[in-house]
SENU-30671 format. One line per 3 residues: number of its first residue (from 1); their letters; for each residue x, y, z of C-alpha. Coordinates in Angstrom, 3 decimals. Example, Ala and Ser with C-alpha at 12.3 -4.5 7.8 and 13.67 -1.06 7.14 Angstrom:
BEGIN
1> as> 12.300,-4.500,7.800 | 13.670,-1.060,7.140 .
This chain:
BEGIN
1> xxx> 18.008,2.156,-2.431 | 19.865,0.930,-5.209 | 20.067,-3.246,-3.947 .
4> xxx> 20.416,-5.485,-1.420 | 23.559,-7.871,-1.319 | 23.437,-11.247,0.494 .
7> xxx> 26.509,-13.463,1.961 | 25.425,-16.479,2.639 | 28.478,-17.082,4.114 .
10> xxx> 28.496,-14.791,6.726 | 24.724,-14.677,6.717 | 24.950,-10.951,6.385 .
13> xxx> 23.693,-8.384,4.125 | 25.474,-4.962,1.698 | 22.833,-2.774,1.577 .
16> xxx> 23.521,0.245,-1.224 | 21.881,3.548,-1.543 | 22.068,6.836,-2.475 .
19> xxx> 21.645,9.997,-0.606 | 19.578,13.343,-1.565 | 22.979,14.543,-3.227 .
22> xxx> 23.203,11.519,-5.254 | 26.239,10.254,-3.504 | 26.471,6.346,-3.454 .
25> xxx> 26.398,4.941,0.390 | 26.608,1.298,1.433 | 25.927,-0.241,4.830 .
28> xxx> 26.320,-3.775,6.189 | 23.578,-5.205,7.929 | 22.874,-8.750,9.847 .
31> xxx> 18.740,-7.913,9.244 | 17.102,-6.029,6.557 | 13.325,-5.089,7.039 .
34> xxx> 11.886,-3.808,3.621 | 8.527,-2.244,2.985 | 9.870,-1.512,-0.551 .
37> xxx> 7.195,-3.130,-3.356 | 7.767,-6.864,-3.082 | 8.078,-6.614,-6.863 .
40> xxx> 11.200,-4.215,-6.943 | 12.742,-5.691,-3.618 | 12.564,-9.284,-5.565 .
43> xxx> 14.350,-8.396,-8.697 | 17.102,-6.197,-7.074 | 18.760,-9.035,-4.444 .
46> xxx> 21.878,-10.325,-5.414 | 22.238,-13.370,-5.687 | 19.629,-13.564,-7.693 .
49> xxx> 16.128,-15.236,-6.635 | 15.556,-18.008,-8.879 | 13.569,-17.346,-12.481 .
52> xxx> 10.063,-18.914,-11.125 | 10.351,-16.450,-8.258 | 11.789,-13.703,-10.502 .
55> xxx> 8.707,-14.481,-12.869 | 6.426,-14.358,-9.906 | 8.049,-10.956,-9.181 .
58> xxx> 7.082,-9.212,-12.391 | 4.096,-10.750,-12.337 | 2.771,-8.323,-9.318 .
61> xxx> 0.812,-5.219,-10.160 | 0.010,-2.118,-8.698 | -2.498,0.810,-9.063 .
64> xxx> -1.300,4.019,-8.549 | -3.068,7.281,-6.855 | -3.244,11.026,-6.451 .
67> xxx> -4.900,13.301,-4.392 | -6.071,16.837,-5.310 | -6.415,18.710,-1.819 .
70> xxx> -8.710,21.622,-1.693 | -8.543,24.583,0.854 | -12.203,26.122,0.878 .
73> xxx> -15.108,27.751,3.056 | -16.020,26.155,5.356 | -19.878,24.745,4.561 .
76> xxx> -19.737,21.653,7.120 | -21.192,19.627,4.099 | -19.991,16.139,5.631 .
79> xxx> -18.774,14.920,8.748 | -17.163,11.682,7.739 | -13.746,11.306,7.676 .
82> xxx> -13.779,10.246,4.197 | -16.924,9.375,1.435 | -16.752,7.311,-1.518 .
85> xxx> -18.238,8.744,-4.620 | -19.744,6.288,-7.302 | -21.628,9.103,-9.681 .
88> xxx> -20.252,8.357,-13.229 | -20.250,11.978,-14.086 | -17.200,12.171,-12.265 .
91> xxx> -13.590,10.810,-12.076 | -13.051,11.356,-8.818 | -13.194,7.941,-6.446 .
94> xxx> -13.269,9.687,-2.747 | -13.257,12.062,-0.995 | -11.086,12.887,2.676 .
97> xxx> -12.158,15.200,5.055 | -9.161,16.310,6.675 | -10.780,18.187,9.646 .
100> xxx> -12.655,14.921,10.818 | -9.570,13.644,11.089 | -8.442,16.100,13.121 .
103> xxx> -9.486,19.704,13.741 | -5.399,20.720,13.802 | -4.962,19.272,10.348 .
106> xxx> -7.018,22.912,9.286 | -6.027,25.797,11.611 | -8.298,27.840,9.757 .
109> xxx> -11.578,27.217,11.971 | -13.325,29.032,8.846 | -11.856,26.589,6.453 .
112> xxx> -12.041,23.020,5.385 | -10.210,20.981,3.467 | -10.898,18.224,1.063 .
115> xxx> -8.553,15.906,-0.282 | -10.314,14.411,-3.766 | -8.711,11.412,-4.992 .
118> xxx> -8.330,10.183,-8.336 | -7.075,6.209,-9.072 | -4.769,5.599,-12.023 .
121> xxx> -1.849,4.407,-13.420 | 1.406,6.058,-13.433 | 2.028,7.724,-17.161 .
124> xxx> -1.652,7.586,-17.675 | -3.680,10.675,-18.708 | -4.726,11.660,-15.138 .
127> xxx> -0.949,11.222,-13.483 | 0.311,13.049,-16.303 | -2.115,16.157,-15.805 .
130> xxx> -0.602,19.579,-15.059 | -1.740,19.898,-10.989 | -2.981,23.475,-11.766 .
133> xxx> -5.382,21.596,-14.821 | -6.291,18.669,-11.927 | -7.089,21.248,-9.211 .
136> xxx> -9.188,22.685,-11.645 | -11.101,19.324,-12.461 | -11.204,19.159,-8.556 .
139> xxx> -12.613,21.965,-8.051 | -15.332,21.199,-10.874 | -15.961,18.014,-9.744 .
142> xxx> -16.732,19.036,-6.058 | -19.200,21.408,-7.144 | -20.829,18.767,-9.174 .
145> xxx> -21.755,16.610,-6.315 | -22.680,18.948,-4.105 | -19.841,19.479,-1.696 .
148> xxx> -18.827,23.043,-2.693 | -19.891,26.073,-4.858 | -18.464,28.335,-7.093 .
151> xxx> -15.617,30.569,-5.492 | -15.405,28.223,-2.192 | -11.906,27.097,-2.980 .
154> xxx> -9.169,29.140,-1.939 | -6.208,26.838,-2.325 | -5.059,24.281,-3.628 .
157> xxx> -2.089,20.896,-4.072 | -1.793,17.766,-5.449 | 0.344,14.661,-4.250 .
160> xxx> 0.973,11.855,-6.251 | 1.711,8.127,-4.796 | 2.966,5.644,-7.025 .
163> xxx> 2.291,1.644,-5.803 | -0.917,2.623,-3.551 | -2.565,-0.285,-3.968 .
166> xxx> -1.375,-3.749,-4.711 | -3.383,-5.691,-7.118 | -5.338,-8.545,-5.840 .
169> xxx> -5.628,-9.893,-9.381 | -6.569,-13.649,-9.799 | -2.773,-15.257,-9.381 .
172> xxx> -1.639,-12.645,-6.635 | -1.615,-15.081,-4.069 | 0.094,-17.424,-5.655 .
175> xxx> 2.927,-15.578,-6.754 | 3.179,-14.200,-3.519 | 3.338,-17.736,-1.823 .
178> xxx> 6.161,-18.505,-4.288 | 8.019,-15.412,-3.058 | 7.769,-15.996,0.125 .
181> xxx> 8.616,-19.409,-0.083 | 12.145,-19.122,-2.020 | 12.857,-15.883,0.849 .
184> xxx> 12.366,-17.604,3.756 | 14.436,-20.507,2.330 | 17.549,-18.766,1.092 .
187> xxx> 17.333,-15.079,3.249 | 16.104,-16.193,6.581 | 17.212,-12.604,7.546 .
190> xxx> 15.186,-10.716,5.317 | 11.872,-9.199,7.089 | 9.048,-7.830,4.671 .
193> xxx> 6.537,-5.226,6.381 | 4.123,-2.675,5.349 | 1.369,-2.461,1.764 .
196> xxx> 3.581,-3.041,-0.979 | 6.382,-5.039,0.907 | 4.102,-7.870,1.869 .
199> xxx> 1.837,-7.007,-0.832 | -0.851,-6.823,1.223 | -3.950,-4.339,1.245 .
202> xxx> -3.143,-3.714,5.194 | -4.908,-0.255,6.425 | -1.860,2.176,7.722 .
205> xxx> -1.966,0.982,11.304 | -2.076,-2.666,10.462 | 1.300,-1.700,8.195 .
208> xxx> 2.773,-0.221,10.897 | 1.893,-3.152,13.234 | 3.951,-5.244,11.169 .
211> xxx> 6.964,-3.507,11.249 | 6.297,-2.991,15.412 | 6.302,-6.926,15.767 .
214> xxx> 9.332,-7.124,13.393 | 10.926,-5.297,15.792 | 9.978,-8.065,18.343 .
217> xxx> 10.935,-11.016,16.460 | 14.470,-9.850,15.868 | 14.877,-8.832,19.157 .
220> xxx> 13.889,-12.018,20.484 | 15.761,-13.707,17.997 | 12.627,-15.907,17.240 .
223> xxx> 9.737,-15.937,15.588 | 7.086,-15.219,18.098 | 4.835,-13.346,15.872 .
226> xxx> 3.342,-14.422,12.116 | 3.488,-10.593,10.557 | 1.292,-12.560,7.550 .
229> xxx> -1.569,-12.793,10.314 | -1.951,-8.807,10.690 | -4.975,-7.734,9.273 .
232> xxx> -5.950,-11.701,8.706 | -8.719,-11.965,10.954 | -8.505,-8.459,12.720 .
235> xxx> -5.992,-9.837,15.651 | -2.399,-10.485,16.036 | -1.680,-13.847,16.644 .
238> xxx> 1.419,-15.155,18.220 | 2.720,-18.180,16.301 | 3.024,-21.613,18.284 .
241> xxx> 3.180,-25.233,16.878 | 0.362,-24.973,14.701 | 1.455,-25.302,10.902 .
244> xxx> -0.068,-21.687,9.181 | -1.951,-21.991,6.059 | -0.290,-19.022,4.964 .
247> xxx> 2.714,-21.414,3.366 | 0.242,-22.006,0.804 | -0.869,-18.430,0.394 .
250> xxx> -4.572,-19.809,1.735 | -4.552,-16.991,4.459 | -4.100,-14.332,1.859 .
253> xxx> -7.232,-12.262,0.974 | -10.017,-14.000,-1.336 | -10.034,-12.608,-4.914 .
256> xxx> -13.274,-11.597,-6.176 | -14.623,-13.195,-8.703 | -16.786,-12.672,-11.471 .
259> xxx> -20.749,-12.437,-10.572 | -22.716,-15.542,-12.718 | -26.312,-13.949,-13.034 .
262> xxx> -27.800,-17.280,-13.502 | -27.123,-18.481,-10.430 | -27.367,-17.649,-6.746 .
265> xxx> -24.088,-16.105,-5.445 | -22.060,-17.807,-2.916 | -21.418,-16.319,0.025 .
268> xxx> -17.646,-15.830,1.327 | -16.615,-18.508,4.181 | -16.850,-17.135,7.869 .
271> x> -13.207,-17.337,9.268 .
């Protein structure tokens, strides 16, 4: 998608996009559902948003991510779907066991497939490393943490994911609230869904649920569901007459603060 232009007179959108061959196309729409990163969407809307909202969007940050998938001899080292790694000797942050998600993800029963996940930023040393170097790093680290032995790995590949994590810094909730306020007021038929679209740390099932409920709202021509309540307290609320605290951003996730070791830590409020 190259841009979204809104016609205030007709309340319709013109969305421009390029196909795989680089050809430019445009489509007219009554509604636009966006799962694109909030920062890029807001800065690409025409007519432009206010300077305040643009600054809020430009202040949103993201953490990138890459996975090194290794096919290796099955030694049944762990049965979990994933485990987090806290060993300071290695760079890997988490290991996925795809066979535990489903045996069909690893057709050969004598093999396992581990996904070694590395948290990084686009353009840093890890991100720019060659695939073959990352595969060798993952093979070494898998041995270091005791999940494989020399010679176990038979194949590997690397997948890079930009903007995998919306960053929850001290000010993100205020930025998101400011953006939502203007978008709701000026573009009522623009709908934000998903992790990046809402700059909200949703799991995949929650991200999909926001899109499904968004469609229900559009078909009913009413806001039956408040998408911002998905994953707020593990329930999906139908929006009633009560006014939600979402408008002020207070229902967004709290940001962890630094620990003051001179006083007792405060527990998070119960919902």
